[in-house]
N, C-alpha and C positions, 0 to 999 in steps of 0.2 A: 320928419320924413315927408318928402313931397307928395302931394296928392296923386293917387293913382298907382303909386309904386307898389303898394302891398296887394294890388289886384292880381299880379302875376307872380306865381311861385317859381322857384328855380327848376323844379321838376317839370314844369310846363314848357320851359324854354328848350329842353333837350330835344324834343321832336322838331322844333324849329331849326335847330342846329343841323339836324340830319337831313333836312329837306333839300338844301342846295346841292350837296354832293349826289343825292339820289336823282335830282332833276338833271344834273349834268350827265350822269351815267345813262339816264333814259334818252337824252338827246343824242348822245353818241351811238347808243344801240339802235335808235330809230333810223339812223343813216344807213345802217347795214340791212335792216329788216325792210325798209321802205321799198327798196328795189326788188326784193324777192317775193313780196306778197302783193296781190292785186287789191284794188280799192274795196270792193265788196267784202272780201275775206278779212281785211284789216278792220273795217267797220264792225263786222260781226264779232271779231275777237275783242275789240274795245267795248262793245256793248255787253258781252258776256263777262268781261272783267268788271265792268261797272255794276252789273247785277250781283255778281258774287261778292264784291266789296260791300255793296249795300246790305246784303243778307247777313254778312259777318257783322257789320256795324249794328244792325237791328238786334242781334242776339248777344253781342258782347259789350256794346257801348251804351 
């Protein structure tokens, strides 16, 4: 077996497969939301999402 192949398991690849469709969906949705929300509100929402995600990761991961 080539060196480094055993370092990644198949169950670790599944999240990587899900990322591109989620990224594309987020890009499409942001086109619609960008014109309806002002800059400061959007920054606040992004910061709140980042904080909430970080708290979830702290307690689950």
